[in-house]
One Martini backbone bead per residue (centre of mass of N, CA, C, O) as a GRO file, in nm:
protein
  230
    1UNK     BB    1  10.687  11.320  13.857
    2UNK     BB    2  10.704  11.634  13.796
    3UNK     BB    3  10.600  11.894  13.614
    4UNK     BB    4  10.880  11.976  13.508
    5UNK     BB    5  10.970  11.692  13.414
    6UNK     BB    6  10.740  11.644  13.212
    7UNK     BB    7  10.798  11.888  13.033
    8UNK     BB    8  11.086  11.807  12.950
    9UNK     BB    9  11.013  11.534  12.822
   10UNK     BB   10  10.836  11.648  12.599
   11UNK     BB   11  11.050  11.832  12.469
   12UNK     BB   12  11.256  11.608  12.406
   13UNK     BB   13  11.069  11.439  12.226
   14UNK     BB   14  11.018  11.659  12.014
   15UNK     BB   15  11.313  11.707  11.932
   16UNK     BB   16  11.365  11.416  11.837
   17UNK     BB   17  11.149  11.406  11.617
   18UNK     BB   18  11.260  11.648  11.450
   19UNK     BB   19  11.538  11.519  11.398
   20UNK     BB   20  11.439  11.274  11.237
   21UNK     BB   21  11.304  11.436  11.010
   22UNK     BB   22  11.556  11.595  10.921
   23UNK     BB   23  11.726  11.346  10.847
   24UNK     BB   24  11.532  11.232  10.637
   25UNK     BB   25  11.529  11.494  10.448
   26UNK     BB   26  11.861  11.466  10.412
   27UNK     BB   27  11.852  11.227  10.260
   28UNK     BB   28  11.896  10.986  10.015
   29UNK     BB   29  11.750  10.921   9.739
   30UNK     BB   30  11.642  10.653   9.515
   31UNK     BB   31  11.384  10.772   9.352
   32UNK     BB   32  11.126  10.816   9.115
   33UNK     BB   33  10.796  10.939   9.073
   34UNK     BB   34  10.598  10.932   8.786
   35UNK     BB   35  10.303  11.138   8.756
   36UNK     BB   36   9.982  11.081   8.622
   37UNK     BB   37   9.667  11.236   8.518
   38UNK     BB   38   9.317  11.217   8.496
   39UNK     BB   39   9.110  11.486   8.465
   40UNK     BB   40   8.834  11.346   8.462
   41UNK     BB   41   8.868  11.226   8.753
   42UNK     BB   42   8.924  11.478   8.911
   43UNK     BB   43   8.654  11.635   8.824
   44UNK     BB   44   8.462  11.370   8.921
   45UNK     BB   45   8.506  11.390   9.208
   46UNK     BB   46   8.417  11.409   9.518
   47UNK     BB   47   8.422  11.756   9.609
   48UNK     BB   48   8.506  11.865   9.324
   49UNK     BB   49   8.650  12.134   9.126
   50UNK     BB   50   8.710  12.302   8.822
   51UNK     BB   51   8.969  12.521   8.693
   52UNK     BB   52   9.005  12.688   8.412
   53UNK     BB   53   9.172  12.842   8.199
   54UNK     BB   54   9.149  13.112   7.988
   55UNK     BB   55   9.188  12.917   7.729
   56UNK     BB   56   9.049  12.670   7.843
   57UNK     BB   57   8.973  12.354   7.771
   58UNK     BB   58   9.156  12.102   7.740
   59UNK     BB   59   9.262  11.838   7.609
   60UNK     BB   60   9.244  11.510   7.612
   61UNK     BB   61   9.466  11.407   7.885
   62UNK     BB   62   9.737  11.323   8.027
   63UNK     BB   63   9.901  11.462   8.312
   64UNK     BB   64  10.108  11.609   8.508
   65UNK     BB   65  10.160  11.568   8.869
   66UNK     BB   66  10.462  11.440   8.922
   67UNK     BB   67  10.808  11.449   9.072
   68UNK     BB   68  10.903  11.200   9.312
   69UNK     BB   69  11.092  11.142   9.570
   70UNK     BB   70  11.237  10.833   9.708
   71UNK     BB   71  11.279  10.594   9.925
   72UNK     BB   72  11.370  10.249   9.992
   73UNK     BB   73  11.088  10.228  10.192
   74UNK     BB   74  10.847  10.427  10.056
   75UNK     BB   75  10.923  10.692  10.139
   76UNK     BB   76  10.918  11.066  10.161
   77UNK     BB   77  11.037  11.363  10.087
   78UNK     BB   78  10.981  11.710  10.212
   79UNK     BB   79  11.042  12.026  10.232
   80UNK     BB   80  11.378  12.094  10.206
   81UNK     BB   81  11.475  12.339  10.083
   82UNK     BB   82  11.708  12.566   9.930
   83UNK     BB   83  11.504  12.631   9.654
   84UNK     BB   84  11.430  12.887   9.497
   85UNK     BB   85  11.187  13.001   9.303
   86UNK     BB   86  11.233  13.066   8.936
   87UNK     BB   87  11.037  13.167   8.685
   88UNK     BB   88  11.238  13.271   8.464
   89UNK     BB   89  11.369  12.987   8.402
   90UNK     BB   90  11.080  12.877   8.263
   91UNK     BB   91  11.003  13.045   8.010
   92UNK     BB   92  11.094  12.856   7.763
   93UNK     BB   93  10.870  12.621   7.892
   94UNK     BB   94  10.581  12.735   7.959
   95UNK     BB   95  10.393  12.627   7.736
   96UNK     BB   96  10.449  12.328   7.797
   97UNK     BB   97  10.354  12.333   8.091
   98UNK     BB   98  10.061  12.418   8.039
   99UNK     BB   99  10.000  12.154   7.878
  100UNK     BB  100  10.146  11.913   8.068
  101UNK     BB  101  10.125  12.097   8.370
  102UNK     BB  102   9.847  12.130   8.493
  103UNK     BB  103   9.592  12.306   8.696
  104UNK     BB  104   9.247  12.267   8.839
  105UNK     BB  105   9.291  12.380   9.111
  106UNK     BB  106   9.119  12.572   9.321
  107UNK     BB  107   9.341  12.837   9.244
  108UNK     BB  108   9.579  12.626   9.133
  109UNK     BB  109   9.721  12.773   8.866
  110UNK     BB  110  10.000  12.692   8.730
  111UNK     BB  111  10.241  12.840   8.895
  112UNK     BB  112  10.142  12.744   9.176
  113UNK     BB  113  10.192  12.444   9.116
  114UNK     BB  114  10.496  12.458   9.056
  115UNK     BB  115  10.582  12.572   9.325
  116UNK     BB  116  10.476  12.342   9.495
  117UNK     BB  117  10.642  12.109   9.363
  118UNK     BB  118  10.920  12.226   9.417
  119UNK     BB  119  10.906  12.269   9.726
  120UNK     BB  120  10.816  11.972   9.803
  121UNK     BB  121  11.005  11.796   9.581
  122UNK     BB  122  11.244  11.932   9.427
  123UNK     BB  123  11.426  12.009   9.679
  124UNK     BB  124  11.490  11.687   9.731
  125UNK     BB  125  11.662  11.682   9.427
  126UNK     BB  126  11.888  11.917   9.393
  127UNK     BB  127  12.153  11.737   9.389
  128UNK     BB  128  12.063  11.648   9.083
  129UNK     BB  129  11.816  11.862   9.029
  130UNK     BB  130  11.745  12.140   8.919
  131UNK     BB  131  11.495  12.331   8.825
  132UNK     BB  132  11.520  12.295   8.519
  133UNK     BB  133  11.583  11.987   8.516
  134UNK     BB  134  11.323  11.897   8.656
  135UNK     BB  135  11.117  11.997   8.439
  136UNK     BB  136  11.250  11.861   8.194
  137UNK     BB  137  11.222  11.570   8.292
  138UNK     BB  138  10.912  11.564   8.299
  139UNK     BB  139  10.865  11.633   7.999
  140UNK     BB  140  11.025  11.394   7.880
  141UNK     BB  141  10.852  11.172   8.011
  142UNK     BB  142  10.584  11.252   7.884
  143UNK     BB  143  10.683  11.195   7.589
  144UNK     BB  144  10.735  10.880   7.651
  145UNK     BB  145  10.459  10.855   7.836
  146UNK     BB  146  10.167  10.741   7.671
  147UNK     BB  147   9.882  10.652   7.811
  148UNK     BB  148   9.647  10.695   7.613
  149UNK     BB  149   9.772  10.541   7.377
  150UNK     BB  150   9.803  10.269   7.519
  151UNK     BB  151   9.498  10.227   7.578
  152UNK     BB  152   9.379  10.265   7.295
  153UNK     BB  153   9.531  10.023   7.161
  154UNK     BB  154   9.360   9.830   7.378
  155UNK     BB  155   9.053   9.952   7.387
  156UNK     BB  156   9.091  10.192   7.602
  157UNK     BB  157   8.843  10.433   7.681
  158UNK     BB  158   8.695  10.756   7.747
  159UNK     BB  159   8.351  10.619   7.796
  160UNK     BB  160   8.234  10.526   8.086
  161UNK     BB  161   8.367  10.255   8.120
  162UNK     BB  162   8.447   9.932   8.219
  163UNK     BB  163   8.765   9.798   8.340
  164UNK     BB  164   9.019   9.602   8.383
  165UNK     BB  165   9.293   9.649   8.568
  166UNK     BB  166   9.479   9.446   8.427
  167UNK     BB  167   9.447   9.572   8.141
  168UNK     BB  168   9.565   9.847   8.204
  169UNK     BB  169   9.846   9.752   8.297
  170UNK     BB  170   9.920   9.588   8.044
  171UNK     BB  171   9.912   9.821   7.837
  172UNK     BB  172  10.137   9.993   7.970
  173UNK     BB  173  10.360   9.776   7.980
  174UNK     BB  174  10.372   9.724   7.674
  175UNK     BB  175  10.454  10.027   7.597
  176UNK     BB  176  10.708  10.065   7.823
  177UNK     BB  177  10.828   9.794   7.989
  178UNK     BB  178  10.661   9.877   8.255
  179UNK     BB  179  10.520   9.871   8.559
  180UNK     BB  180  10.249  10.011   8.699
  181UNK     BB  181  10.087  10.246   8.918
  182UNK     BB  182   9.748  10.244   9.016
  183UNK     BB  183   9.519  10.510   9.085
  184UNK     BB  184   9.218  10.569   9.265
  185UNK     BB  185   8.896  10.701   9.260
  186UNK     BB  186   8.580  10.858   9.337
  187UNK     BB  187   8.282  10.922   9.257
  188UNK     BB  188   7.966  11.034   9.348
  189UNK     BB  189   7.884  10.704   9.331
  190UNK     BB  190   8.152  10.527   9.419
  191UNK     BB  191   8.325  10.483   9.168
  192UNK     BB  192   8.590  10.334   9.039
  193UNK     BB  193   8.871  10.532   8.905
  194UNK     BB  194   9.094  10.643   8.701
  195UNK     BB  195   9.379  10.867   8.783
  196UNK     BB  196   9.669  10.739   8.841
  197UNK     BB  197  10.007  10.711   8.692
  198UNK     BB  198  10.298  10.524   8.784
  199UNK     BB  199  10.654  10.563   8.745
  200UNK     BB  200  10.975  10.453   8.755
  201UNK     BB  201  11.279  10.644   8.830
  202UNK     BB  202  11.574  10.735   8.830
  203UNK     BB  203  11.792  10.969   8.980
  204UNK     BB  204  11.814  11.134   8.698
  205UNK     BB  205  11.521  11.141   8.548
  206UNK     BB  206  11.546  10.933   8.264
  207UNK     BB  207  11.498  10.624   8.369
  208UNK     BB  208  11.325  10.354   8.351
  209UNK     BB  209  11.201  10.140   8.618
  210UNK     BB  210  11.160   9.915   8.846
  211UNK     BB  211  10.957   9.874   9.111
  212UNK     BB  212  11.052   9.801   9.454
  213UNK     BB  213  10.780   9.953   9.547
  214UNK     BB  214  10.507  10.068   9.724
  215UNK     BB  215  10.364  10.345   9.780
  216UNK     BB  216  10.261  10.525  10.034
  217UNK     BB  217   9.920  10.615  10.046
  218UNK     BB  218   9.761  10.468   9.824
  219UNK     BB  219   9.506  10.413   9.618
  220UNK     BB  220   9.262  10.192   9.554
  221UNK     BB  221   9.140   9.941   9.336
  222UNK     BB  222   8.935   9.786   9.153
  223UNK     BB  223   8.891   9.531   8.927
  224UNK     BB  224   8.690   9.753   8.826
  225UNK     BB  225   8.723  10.039   8.608
  226UNK     BB  226   8.677  10.365   8.530
  227UNK     BB  227   8.668  10.564   8.215
  228UNK     BB  228   8.626  10.878   8.199
  229UNK     BB  229   8.521  11.135   8.061
  230UNK     BB  230   8.624  11.489   7.926
   0.00000   0.00000   0.00000
């Protein structure tokens, strides 16, 4: 095959790959993963630092990390476009978002984090939930799924102690009626610690459901995990 033929083959392969991605991103999603994170673990992980808002360090609590649509094979669409972020629409719920959906990633605080989440994930569910409905759904789920309360009732507290992963999952399942997916990160000493807790939600963004699959690319936990203070 000549140089021109090889070049054309490469271009055709690239076009085909992009077409497959486009079709995947335009497909119908199956469910949502509602993800909360423990900010103590985020701020304590190796190589990260936290930037707190001007109002100061928030109270210790799990906060919203995302509401992510998934396909039925465990993959997920992203950056689907066609849904320009309008900050004015969120003004009535802005105080609640600052409390329940903060970002301590420097310098991605507040609005920048919401823009990112809407553009990357929300736009892929806009056929079901528009911008306002998307953020309202996340806030309503946060109100229903109180991870810290569930763990505290089971005697699992953010006190820098190690707890069995099974006990953490059992406590959350007992409180919510559904099994969670727990994601861990590592602190600067390499210790596995609870970071994210995900629950599956139906396509309307309102009803918790059993998770039919494990999301791809999620971090593993040790059998014993640390619950760091914050």
